[in-house]
PyMOL CGO cylinders between C-alpha atoms (Angstrom):
from pymol import cmd
from pymol.cgo import CYLINDER

trace = [
    CYLINDER, 38.34, 83.61, 278.70, 37.07, 84.97, 275.41, 0.3, 1, 1, 1, 1, 1, 1,
    CYLINDER, 37.07, 84.97, 275.41, 33.30, 85.23, 275.97, 0.3, 1, 1, 1, 1, 1, 1,
    CYLINDER, 33.30, 85.23, 275.97, 32.72, 86.33, 272.37, 0.3, 1, 1, 1, 1, 1, 1,
    CYLINDER, 32.72, 86.33, 272.37, 34.36, 83.16, 271.03, 0.3, 1, 1, 1, 1, 1, 1,
    CYLINDER, 34.36, 83.16, 271.03, 32.41, 80.86, 273.37, 0.3, 1, 1, 1, 1, 1, 1,
    CYLINDER, 32.41, 80.86, 273.37, 29.15, 82.73, 272.71, 0.3, 1, 1, 1, 1, 1, 1,
    CYLINDER, 29.15, 82.73, 272.71, 29.68, 82.23, 268.97, 0.3, 1, 1, 1, 1, 1, 1,
    CYLINDER, 29.68, 82.23, 268.97, 30.14, 78.49, 269.50, 0.3, 1, 1, 1, 1, 1, 1,
    CYLINDER, 30.14, 78.49, 269.50, 27.02, 78.35, 271.69, 0.3, 1, 1, 1, 1, 1, 1,
    CYLINDER, 27.02, 78.35, 271.69, 24.89, 80.23, 269.14, 0.3, 1, 1, 1, 1, 1, 1,
    CYLINDER, 24.89, 80.23, 269.14, 26.06, 77.93, 266.35, 0.3, 1, 1, 1, 1, 1, 1,
    CYLINDER, 26.06, 77.93, 266.35, 24.84, 74.95, 268.35, 0.3, 1, 1, 1, 1, 1, 1,
    CYLINDER, 24.84, 74.95, 268.35, 21.59, 76.68, 269.37, 0.3, 1, 1, 1, 1, 1, 1,
    CYLINDER, 21.59, 76.68, 269.37, 20.82, 77.30, 265.71, 0.3, 1, 1, 1, 1, 1, 1,
    CYLINDER, 20.82, 77.30, 265.71, 20.95, 73.55, 265.06, 0.3, 1, 1, 1, 1, 1, 1,
    CYLINDER, 20.95, 73.55, 265.06, 18.50, 72.69, 267.88, 0.3, 1, 1, 1, 1, 1, 1,
    CYLINDER, 18.50, 72.69, 267.88, 14.83, 71.97, 267.27, 0.3, 1, 1, 1, 1, 1, 1,
    CYLINDER, 14.83, 71.97, 267.27, 12.25, 74.42, 268.63, 0.3, 1, 1, 1, 1, 1, 1,
    CYLINDER, 12.25, 74.42, 268.63, 11.12, 73.47, 272.13, 0.3, 1, 1, 1, 1, 1, 1,
    CYLINDER, 11.12, 73.47, 272.13, 14.33, 71.72, 273.16, 0.3, 1, 1, 1, 1, 1, 1,
    CYLINDER, 14.33, 71.72, 273.16, 15.26, 72.29, 276.81, 0.3, 1, 1, 1, 1, 1, 1,
    CYLINDER, 15.26, 72.29, 276.81, 19.02, 72.42, 277.40, 0.3, 1, 1, 1, 1, 1, 1,
    CYLINDER, 19.02, 72.42, 277.40, 21.82, 73.34, 279.78, 0.3, 1, 1, 1, 1, 1, 1,
    CYLINDER, 21.82, 73.34, 279.78, 24.72, 75.51, 278.69, 0.3, 1, 1, 1, 1, 1, 1,
    CYLINDER, 24.72, 75.51, 278.69, 27.13, 72.58, 278.85, 0.3, 1, 1, 1, 1, 1, 1,
    CYLINDER, 27.13, 72.58, 278.85, 24.95, 70.72, 276.30, 0.3, 1, 1, 1, 1, 1, 1,
    CYLINDER, 24.95, 70.72, 276.30, 26.01, 73.23, 273.66, 0.3, 1, 1, 1, 1, 1, 1,
    CYLINDER, 26.01, 73.23, 273.66, 29.63, 72.04, 273.63, 0.3, 1, 1, 1, 1, 1, 1,
    CYLINDER, 29.63, 72.04, 273.63, 30.97, 68.80, 272.19, 0.3, 1, 1, 1, 1, 1, 1,
    CYLINDER, 30.97, 68.80, 272.19, 32.67, 66.04, 274.13, 0.3, 1, 1, 1, 1, 1, 1,
    CYLINDER, 32.67, 66.04, 274.13, 34.83, 67.17, 277.01, 0.3, 1, 1, 1, 1, 1, 1,
    CYLINDER, 34.83, 67.17, 277.01, 35.27, 70.69, 275.64, 0.3, 1, 1, 1, 1, 1, 1,
    CYLINDER, 35.27, 70.69, 275.64, 33.19, 72.21, 278.46, 0.3, 1, 1, 1, 1, 1, 1,
    CYLINDER, 33.19, 72.21, 278.46, 34.70, 70.05, 281.21, 0.3, 1, 1, 1, 1, 1, 1,
    CYLINDER, 34.70, 70.05, 281.21, 38.23, 71.03, 280.18, 0.3, 1, 1, 1, 1, 1, 1,
    CYLINDER, 38.23, 71.03, 280.18, 37.55, 74.66, 281.03, 0.3, 1, 1, 1, 1, 1, 1,
    CYLINDER, 37.55, 74.66, 281.03, 38.55, 75.75, 284.53, 0.3, 1, 1, 1, 1, 1, 1,
    CYLINDER, 38.55, 75.75, 284.53, 35.60, 75.96, 286.92, 0.3, 1, 1, 1, 1, 1, 1,
    CYLINDER, 35.60, 75.96, 286.92, 35.96, 79.73, 287.27, 0.3, 1, 1, 1, 1, 1, 1,
    CYLINDER, 35.96, 79.73, 287.27, 35.74, 80.16, 283.49, 0.3, 1, 1, 1, 1, 1, 1,
    CYLINDER, 35.74, 80.16, 283.49, 32.65, 77.95, 283.29, 0.3, 1, 1, 1, 1, 1, 1,
    CYLINDER, 32.65, 77.95, 283.29, 30.93, 79.92, 286.05, 0.3, 1, 1, 1, 1, 1, 1,
    CYLINDER, 30.93, 79.92, 286.05, 31.91, 83.25, 284.54, 0.3, 1, 1, 1, 1, 1, 1,
    CYLINDER, 31.91, 83.25, 284.54, 30.73, 82.31, 281.08, 0.3, 1, 1, 1, 1, 1, 1,
    CYLINDER, 30.73, 82.31, 281.08, 27.55, 80.82, 282.55, 0.3, 1, 1, 1, 1, 1, 1,
    CYLINDER, 27.55, 80.82, 282.55, 26.69, 84.18, 284.11, 0.3, 1, 1, 1, 1, 1, 1,
    CYLINDER, 26.69, 84.18, 284.11, 27.58, 85.99, 280.88, 0.3, 1, 1, 1, 1, 1, 1,
    CYLINDER, 27.58, 85.99, 280.88, 25.42, 83.60, 278.82, 0.3, 1, 1, 1, 1, 1, 1,
    CYLINDER, 25.42, 83.60, 278.82, 22.44, 83.91, 281.16, 0.3, 1, 1, 1, 1, 1, 1,
    CYLINDER, 22.44, 83.91, 281.16, 22.66, 87.72, 281.10, 0.3, 1, 1, 1, 1, 1, 1,
    CYLINDER, 22.66, 87.72, 281.10, 22.78, 87.68, 277.30, 0.3, 1, 1, 1, 1, 1, 1,
    CYLINDER, 22.78, 87.68, 277.30, 19.65, 85.51, 277.24, 0.3, 1, 1, 1, 1, 1, 1,
    CYLINDER, 19.65, 85.51, 277.24, 17.83, 87.69, 279.77, 0.3, 1, 1, 1, 1, 1, 1,
    CYLINDER, 17.83, 87.69, 279.77, 18.72, 90.80, 277.73, 0.3, 1, 1, 1, 1, 1, 1,
    CYLINDER, 18.72, 90.80, 277.73, 17.27, 89.12, 274.61, 0.3, 1, 1, 1, 1, 1, 1,
    CYLINDER, 17.27, 89.12, 274.61, 20.63, 89.16, 272.83, 0.3, 1, 1, 1, 1, 1, 1,
    CYLINDER, 20.63, 89.16, 272.83, 19.76, 85.66, 271.61, 0.3, 1, 1, 1, 1, 1, 1,
    CYLINDER, 19.76, 85.66, 271.61, 16.07, 86.04, 270.71, 0.3, 1, 1, 1, 1, 1, 1,
    CYLINDER, 16.07, 86.04, 270.71, 15.50, 82.35, 269.97, 0.3, 1, 1, 1, 1, 1, 1,
    CYLINDER, 15.50, 82.35, 269.97, 16.33, 81.28, 273.54, 0.3, 1, 1, 1, 1, 1, 1,
    CYLINDER, 16.33, 81.28, 273.54, 14.71, 81.96, 276.87, 0.3, 1, 1, 1, 1, 1, 1,
    CYLINDER, 14.71, 81.96, 276.87, 15.73, 81.16, 280.42, 0.3, 1, 1, 1, 1, 1, 1,
    CYLINDER, 15.73, 81.16, 280.42, 13.36, 78.60, 281.92, 0.3, 1, 1, 1, 1, 1, 1,
    CYLINDER, 13.36, 78.60, 281.92, 14.63, 78.51, 285.51, 0.3, 1, 1, 1, 1, 1, 1,
    CYLINDER, 14.63, 78.51, 285.51, 16.82, 76.29, 287.62, 0.3, 1, 1, 1, 1, 1, 1,
    CYLINDER, 16.82, 76.29, 287.62, 16.90, 72.53, 287.27, 0.3, 1, 1, 1, 1, 1, 1,
    CYLINDER, 16.90, 72.53, 287.27, 17.00, 70.18, 290.26, 0.3, 1, 1, 1, 1, 1, 1,
    CYLINDER, 17.00, 70.18, 290.26, 20.80, 70.11, 290.01, 0.3, 1, 1, 1, 1, 1, 1,
    CYLINDER, 20.80, 70.11, 290.01, 20.78, 73.95, 290.37, 0.3, 1, 1, 1, 1, 1, 1,
    CYLINDER, 20.78, 73.95, 290.37, 21.95, 74.46, 286.78, 0.3, 1, 1, 1, 1, 1, 1,
    CYLINDER, 21.95, 74.46, 286.78, 20.25, 77.08, 284.65, 0.3, 1, 1, 1, 1, 1, 1,
    CYLINDER, 20.25, 77.08, 284.65, 17.87, 75.63, 282.06, 0.3, 1, 1, 1, 1, 1, 1,
    CYLINDER, 17.87, 75.63, 282.06, 17.10, 77.23, 278.73, 0.3, 1, 1, 1, 1, 1, 1,
    CYLINDER, 17.10, 77.23, 278.73, 14.57, 76.51, 276.02, 0.3, 1, 1, 1, 1, 1, 1,
    CYLINDER, 14.57, 76.51, 276.02, 14.92, 77.05, 272.29, 0.3, 1, 1, 1, 1, 1, 1,
    CYLINDER, 14.92, 77.05, 272.29, 12.05, 79.07, 270.87, 0.3, 1, 1, 1, 1, 1, 1,
    CYLINDER, 12.05, 79.07, 270.87, 11.15, 80.09, 267.35, 0.3, 1, 1, 1, 1, 1, 1,
]
cmd.load_cgo(trace, "trace")
């Protein structure tokens, strides 16, 4: 899996979100694009994405904890 490619797609979508929007990683991909990825790739990229957020590599996003479904939640900041 090319994490750089998928991170670029995610950042493009993040840039179009309004400030204050709470989202899951899968929300950043259109249609069935995310669901078509093998589970291992989704999990691996999910960990990569969360680490990038926690390291402030994407300054306009912060990790806001786990949702009830155990998925990581993020919030778009300024």
